[in-house]
C-alpha positions as CSV (number, residue, x, y, z in Angstrom):
1,X,100.7,136.7,157.5
2,X,101.2,132.9,157.6
3,X,97.9,132.4,155.7
4,X,98.9,134.9,153.1
5,X,102.3,133.3,152.6
6,X,100.7,129.8,152.3
7,X,98.2,131.1,149.8
8,X,101.0,132.7,147.7
9,X,103.0,129.4,147.8
10,X,100.0,127.4,146.7
11,X,99.3,129.8,143.9
12,X,103.0,129.6,142.7
13,X,102.8,125.7,142.8
14,X,99.6,125.8,140.9
15,X,101.0,128.1,138.2
16,X,104.1,126.0,138.0
17,X,102.0,122.9,137.5
18,X,100.0,124.7,134.7
19,X,103.2,125.7,133.0
20,X,104.5,122.1,133.1
21,X,101.2,120.9,131.5
22,X,101.3,123.5,128.8
23,X,105.0,122.7,128.0
24,X,104.1,118.9,127.8
25,X,101.5,119.5,125.1
26,X,103.8,121.9,123.3
27,X,106.6,119.3,123.2
28,X,104.1,116.6,122.1
29,X,102.7,118.9,119.4
30,X,106.1,119.7,118.1
31,X,106.9,115.9,118.0
32,X,103.8,115.1,115.9
33,X,104.2,118.0,113.6
34,X,107.8,117.2,113.0
35,X,107.1,113.6,112.3
36,X,104.4,114.6,109.7
37,X,106.8,117.1,108.0
38,X,109.5,114.4,107.8
39,X,107.2,111.9,106.1
40,X,106.2,114.4,103.4
41,X,109.7,114.0,101.9
42,X,110.1,117.6,100.9
43,X,113.8,118.4,100.3
44,X,113.9,121.9,101.7
45,X,112.1,120.8,104.9
46,X,114.5,117.9,105.4
47,X,117.5,120.2,104.8
48,X,116.2,122.8,107.3
49,X,115.4,120.1,109.8
50,X,118.9,118.6,109.6
51,X,120.5,122.1,110.0
52,X,118.3,123.0,113.0
53,X,118.9,119.5,114.6
54,X,122.7,119.8,114.1
55,X,122.7,123.3,115.7
56,X,120.7,122.2,118.7
57,X,122.9,119.1,119.2
58,X,126.1,121.2,119.1
59,X,124.7,123.8,121.5
60,X,123.8,121.2,124.1
61,X,127.2,119.5,123.7
62,X,128.8,122.9,124.1
63,X,127.0,123.5,127.4
64,X,127.4,120.0,128.7
65,X,131.1,120.1,129.4
66,X,131.1,123.2,131.7
67,X,127.8,121.9,133.3
68,X,129.5,118.6,134.3
69,X,132.8,120.2,135.5
70,X,131.1,123.0,137.5
71,X,128.3,120.8,139.0
72,X,130.6,118.1,140.4
73,X,133.3,120.6,141.4
74,X,130.9,122.9,143.3
75,X,129.0,120.0,144.9
76,X,132.2,118.4,146.2
77,X,133.8,121.8,147.2
78,X,130.7,122.5,149.3
79,X,129.8,119.1,150.7
80,X,132.9,117.1,150.1
81,X,134.0,116.9,153.7
82,X,130.6,116.1,155.0
83,X,129.5,112.5,155.8
84,X,126.4,112.9,153.6
85,X,128.6,112.9,150.4
86,X,129.8,109.4,151.0
87,X,126.2,108.2,151.7
88,X,125.0,109.9,148.5
89,X,127.8,108.2,146.5
90,X,127.1,104.8,147.9
91,X,123.4,104.9,147.3
92,X,124.1,106.2,143.7
93,X,126.3,103.2,143.0
94,X,123.9,100.7,144.5
95,X,120.9,102.0,142.5
96,X,123.0,102.2,139.3
97,X,124.2,98.6,139.6
98,X,120.8,97.3,140.4
99,X,119.1,99.1,137.5
100,X,121.8,98.3,135.0
101,X,121.9,94.6,135.9
102,X,118.1,94.6,135.7
103,X,118.2,96.0,132.2
104,X,120.7,93.4,131.0
105,X,118.6,90.6,132.7
106,X,115.5,91.8,130.9
107,X,117.4,91.6,127.6
108,X,118.5,88.0,128.5
109,X,114.9,86.9,129.3
110,X,113.6,88.3,126.0
111,X,116.4,86.8,124.0
112,X,115.5,83.4,125.3
113,X,111.8,83.9,124.6
114,X,112.0,85.5,121.1
115,X,115.1,83.5,120.0
116,X,116.5,85.6,117.1
117,X,117.3,83.6,114.0
118,X,120.8,83.4,112.4
119,X,121.3,85.7,109.4
120,X,121.8,84.1,106.0
121,X,125.5,83.2,105.5
122,X,125.7,85.2,102.3
123,X,124.7,88.4,104.2
124,X,127.4,87.8,106.8
125,X,130.1,87.1,104.2
126,X,128.9,89.6,101.6
127,X,131.8,91.9,100.8
128,X,129.4,94.9,100.3
129,X,128.5,94.7,104.0
130,X,132.1,95.1,105.1
131,X,132.0,98.7,104.0
132,X,129.2,99.4,106.5
133,X,131.4,98.6,109.4
134,X,132.9,101.9,110.6
135,X,136.7,102.2,110.1
136,X,137.3,102.9,113.8
137,X,137.2,99.1,114.3
138,X,140.3,98.6,112.4
139,X,142.3,100.3,115.1
140,X,140.0,99.5,118.0
141,X,141.8,99.8,121.3
142,X,141.4,97.2,124.0
143,X,139.1,97.8,126.9
144,X,142.2,98.5,129.2
145,X,143.5,101.1,126.8
146,X,140.1,102.7,126.7
147,X,140.1,102.9,130.5
148,X,143.7,104.2,130.5
149,X,142.6,107.0,128.1
150,X,140.4,108.4,130.9
151,X,143.5,109.5,132.8
152,X,144.3,113.0,131.5
153,X,147.8,113.8,130.4
154,X,147.1,117.6,130.8
155,X,144.2,119.7,132.0
156,X,143.3,121.2,128.6
157,X,143.1,118.1,126.4
158,X,139.9,116.5,128.0
159,X,138.0,119.8,127.6
160,X,139.1,120.1,123.9
161,X,138.1,116.5,123.2
162,X,135.0,116.5,125.3
163,X,136.2,113.3,127.2
164,X,133.5,113.2,129.8
165,X,135.1,110.6,132.0
166,X,138.4,112.6,132.1
167,X,136.5,115.8,132.9
168,X,134.6,114.1,135.7
169,X,137.9,112.8,137.1
170,X,139.4,116.4,137.0
171,X,136.2,117.8,138.6
172,X,136.2,115.3,141.5
173,X,139.9,116.1,142.2
174,X,139.5,119.8,142.1
175,X,136.3,119.7,144.2
176,X,137.8,117.6,146.9
177,X,140.9,119.8,147.0
178,X,138.7,122.9,147.3
179,X,136.8,121.3,150.2
180,X,140.0,120.6,152.0
181,X,141.6,124.0,151.5
182,X,141.6,126.2,154.6
183,X,139.2,129.1,154.6
184,X,141.0,132.2,153.2
185,X,140.6,134.9,150.6
186,X,142.0,132.7,147.9
187,X,139.5,130.0,148.4
188,X,136.6,132.5,148.7
189,X,137.7,134.1,145.4
190,X,137.8,130.7,143.7
191,X,134.4,129.7,145.0
192,X,132.8,133.1,144.0
193,X,134.2,132.8,140.5
194,X,132.9,129.2,140.2
195,X,129.5,130.2,141.5
196,X,129.3,133.0,139.0
197,X,130.2,130.7,136.2
198,X,127.6,128.2,137.3
199,X,124.8,130.9,137.4
200,X,125.9,131.9,133.9
201,X,125.6,128.3,132.6
202,X,122.3,128.0,134.3
203,X,121.0,131.1,132.4
204,X,122.2,129.6,129.1
205,X,120.4,126.3,129.9
206,X,117.1,128.1,130.5
207,X,117.4,129.8,127.1
208,X,117.9,126.5,125.4
209,X,115.0,124.8,127.2
210,X,112.7,127.7,126.2
211,X,113.6,127.1,122.6
212,X,113.4,123.3,122.9
213,X,110.1,122.9,121.0
214,X,111.8,124.1,117.7
215,X,114.5,121.6,118.3
216,X,112.1,118.7,118.9
217,X,110.2,119.6,115.7
218,X,113.5,119.4,113.7
219,X,114.6,116.2,115.3
220,X,111.3,114.5,114.8
221,X,111.3,115.5,111.1
222,X,114.8,114.3,110.7
223,X,114.0,110.9,112.2
224,X,110.7,110.3,110.3
225,X,112.5,111.2,107.0
226,X,115.2,108.6,107.7
227,X,112.7,105.9,108.7
228,X,110.5,106.6,105.7
229,X,113.5,106.3,103.5
230,X,114.0,102.7,104.5
231,X,116.3,102.8,107.5
232,X,114.7,99.8,109.2
233,X,115.7,96.4,107.8
234,X,113.4,93.4,108.2
235,X,116.1,90.8,108.0
236,X,117.0,91.4,111.7
237,X,113.4,91.9,112.9
238,X,113.6,89.5,115.9
239,X,117.0,91.0,117.1
240,X,115.4,94.5,116.9
241,X,112.3,93.2,118.7
242,X,114.5,92.0,121.6
243,X,116.3,95.3,121.9
244,X,113.1,97.4,121.7
245,X,111.1,95.1,123.9
246,X,113.8,95.2,126.6
247,X,113.9,99.0,126.5
248,X,110.1,99.3,126.7
249,X,109.9,96.9,129.7
250,X,112.8,98.6,131.5
251,X,111.4,102.1,130.8
252,X,107.7,101.5,131.7
253,X,107.8,98.6,134.1
254,X,111.2,97.9,135.8
255,X,112.2,101.5,136.6
256,X,108.7,102.6,137.8
257,X,108.8,99.5,140.1
258,X,112.1,100.8,141.6
259,X,110.5,104.2,142.2
260,X,107.4,102.7,143.7
261,X,109.5,100.6,146.1
262,X,110.9,103.9,147.5
263,X,107.4,105.4,147.7
264,X,107.8,107.7,144.7
265,X,105.1,108.3,142.1
266,X,106.6,107.3,138.7
267,X,104.1,109.2,136.7
268,X,105.0,112.4,138.5
269,X,108.7,111.8,137.9
270,X,108.2,111.0,134.2
271,X,106.0,114.0,133.6
272,X,108.5,116.3,135.3
273,X,111.6,114.8,133.5
274,X,109.9,114.9,130.0
275,X,112.1,117.7,128.7
276,X,115.3,115.7,129.5
277,X,113.9,112.4,128.2
278,X,112.8,114.0,124.9
279,X,116.2,115.8,124.6
280,X,118.0,112.6,125.1
281,X,115.8,110.8,122.5
282,X,116.8,113.2,119.8
283,X,120.4,114.1,120.7
284,X,121.3,110.5,121.4
285,X,123.8,111.8,124.0
286,X,123.1,111.6,127.7
287,X,126.1,113.9,128.3
288,X,124.7,116.6,126.0
289,X,121.4,116.2,127.8
290,X,122.9,116.6,131.3
291,X,122.2,120.3,131.6
292,X,118.5,119.8,131.0
293,X,118.4,116.7,133.3
294,X,119.9,118.7,136.2
295,X,117.7,121.7,135.6
296,X,114.4,119.8,135.3
297,X,115.1,117.5,138.2
298,X,115.6,120.5,140.5
299,X,112.8,122.6,139.2
300,X,110.1,120.0,138.4
301,X,110.9,117.3,141.0
302,X,112.4,119.3,143.8
303,X,115.6,117.3,143.9
304,X,118.2,118.9,146.2
305,X,121.0,120.6,144.2
306,X,123.6,118.8,146.2
307,X,122.0,115.5,145.0
308,X,121.3,116.4,141.4
309,X,124.6,118.1,140.7
310,X,126.6,115.2,142.2
311,X,124.4,112.2,141.3
312,X,123.4,113.1,137.7
313,X,127.0,113.8,136.3
314,X,128.1,110.5,137.8
315,X,125.0,108.6,136.4
316,X,125.7,110.1,133.0
317,X,129.0,108.2,132.8
318,X,128.2,105.0,134.7
319,X,124.3,104.5,134.7
320,X,123.8,103.1,131.2
321,X,120.7,100.8,131.3
322,X,120.0,101.0,127.5
323,X,123.7,100.6,126.7
324,X,124.1,97.5,128.9
325,X,121.1,95.9,127.2
326,X,122.3,96.7,123.7
327,X,125.9,95.4,124.4
328,X,124.5,92.2,125.9
329,X,121.9,91.4,123.3
330,X,124.1,92.4,120.3
331,X,127.0,90.4,121.6
332,X,124.8,87.3,121.9
333,X,123.4,87.9,118.4
334,X,126.9,88.3,116.9
335,X,128.4,85.4,118.7
336,X,125.4,83.2,117.8
337,X,125.9,84.0,114.1
338,X,129.5,83.1,114.6
339,X,128.7,79.6,115.8
340,X,129.1,80.1,119.5
341,X,126.7,77.9,121.6
342,X,124.8,80.3,123.9
343,X,124.6,78.2,127.2
344,X,123.2,79.7,130.4
345,X,126.8,80.0,131.7
346,X,127.9,82.0,128.6
347,X,124.9,84.3,128.8
348,X,125.3,85.1,132.5
349,X,129.0,85.7,132.0
350,X,128.3,88.1,129.1
351,X,125.6,89.7,131.2
352,X,128.2,90.9,133.8
353,X,130.7,91.8,131.0
354,X,128.0,94.0,129.4
355,X,127.2,95.7,132.7
356,X,130.9,96.4,133.4
357,X,131.4,97.6,129.8
358,X,128.4,99.9,130.0
359,X,129.6,101.5,133.2
360,X,132.9,102.4,131.4
361,X,131.1,103.8,128.3
362,X,131.1,107.4,127.5
363,X,127.7,109.1,127.3
364,X,128.1,110.1,123.6
365,X,126.3,109.1,120.4
366,X,127.1,105.6,119.2
367,X,129.4,105.0,122.3
368,X,127.9,101.6,123.0
369,X,128.0,100.6,119.3
370,X,131.8,101.2,119.1
371,X,132.3,99.5,122.5
372,X,130.5,96.4,121.2
373,X,132.6,96.4,118.1
374,X,135.7,96.4,120.2
375,X,134.4,93.6,122.4
376,X,133.4,91.4,119.4
377,X,136.6,92.2,117.6
378,X,138.6,91.1,120.6
379,X,137.0,87.6,120.6
380,X,137.2,87.1,116.8
381,X,133.4,87.2,116.3
382,X,132.1,88.1,112.8
383,X,132.0,91.9,113.2
384,X,130.6,92.4,109.7
385,X,127.2,91.7,111.4
386,X,127.6,95.1,113.0
387,X,127.5,96.6,109.6
388,X,124.1,94.9,109.1
389,X,122.9,96.4,112.4
390,X,124.2,99.8,111.6
391,X,121.2,101.1,109.5
392,X,118.7,100.4,112.4
393,X,121.1,101.7,115.1
394,X,120.0,105.3,114.8
395,X,116.6,104.4,116.1
396,X,117.9,102.0,118.7
397,X,120.4,104.6,120.0
398,X,117.7,107.2,120.4
399,X,115.6,104.9,122.6
400,X,118.5,103.6,124.6
401,X,119.7,107.2,125.4
402,X,116.2,108.2,126.5
403,X,116.2,105.1,128.7
404,X,119.6,106.0,130.1
405,X,118.5,109.5,131.1
406,X,115.1,108.2,132.5
407,X,117.2,105.8,134.7
408,X,119.5,108.7,135.8
409,X,116.4,110.7,136.7
410,X,115.0,107.7,138.7
411,X,118.3,107.2,140.5
412,X,118.5,110.9,141.5
413,X,114.9,110.9,142.7
414,X,115.5,107.7,144.8
415,X,118.8,109.1,146.3
416,X,117.1,112.4,147.1
417,X,114.2,110.6,148.8
418,X,116.7,108.5,150.9
419,X,118.7,111.6,152.0
420,X,115.6,113.5,153.0
421,X,114.2,110.6,155.0
422,X,117.6,109.9,156.8
């Protein structure tokens, strides 16, 4: 009987691996076909791609809010009173800080090596560029006001607005309260209801993942159409090179080194998390990608649900490797063009400011762009430069979000390995 059971398990693992391989080539094929369709420049194809991409983005944003709320609430309600919860949280914070600081440090190294040039003064002062700066900067709140906005005034508002940090705060409070409630019929009823909702959300996520190739095709067509239409500007080539180079090094070198230091195969992790990374690349929202991130980490990597459903929602809000690098490099670039001397002391100070700002940033599209605008506006830097950066930000935002989700996956894998070894 034991041999039969072992053979069945081996067959299941083999079939699961084959399915993963087939999915990988399906996603890659959708990516290539979509890119080709976008380059063709056919109006009805571009219109269809934009429509499908918008639908997919909205569906994943729709499912993201209940995923975050239920994952954190149920994990804390189940494990909140156990000692392991504190250990999981501490390890998550440690890995998050280390990887985020590393991302900003890589950006600083490349900035010193590549040394982006100042933009022509007529570009900075050109009145036509001012219109490119989003109007939100005119009423940009201070960072303290932004943090204060995390505290919810009522239980409905955060869910209506999709305020991820507020939802996380509510979920933590409710989860801990449930964990400390005495065992009675009321608690059991609440837990059964939440479990049923979590199973329902899991089913919806599976449906979306099965339909993901169509979404990838549409997103790829949308992106290639924008790039072929002249989205990338050559006047800020060195600045873009620093951002992209930093993301590539963090993605393919630094984060794999973190995994290898814990005895984890980075190729296996990346292959398993490919659905989440691709979803992040095209939705430009780590929060919207969270349902896929949780599902794939559990099914493809074997990460424990108590780790994935606690660590990943937290990482979605605080583990912003790509965002930290963008805020840091962009702040240096804007300040440099404003006449600020970039000494080592200044750069190191802004490295830590960028890390702290990224930790407080929401995992939504253009979140770090608007946060950088607020920081630069607060010190009187020439924010019209942000208008020059805006046309290339679409591509940068995609890559940064993919890096953020890849980093979240690495943190979850490392924390899970630590907990299984302890």
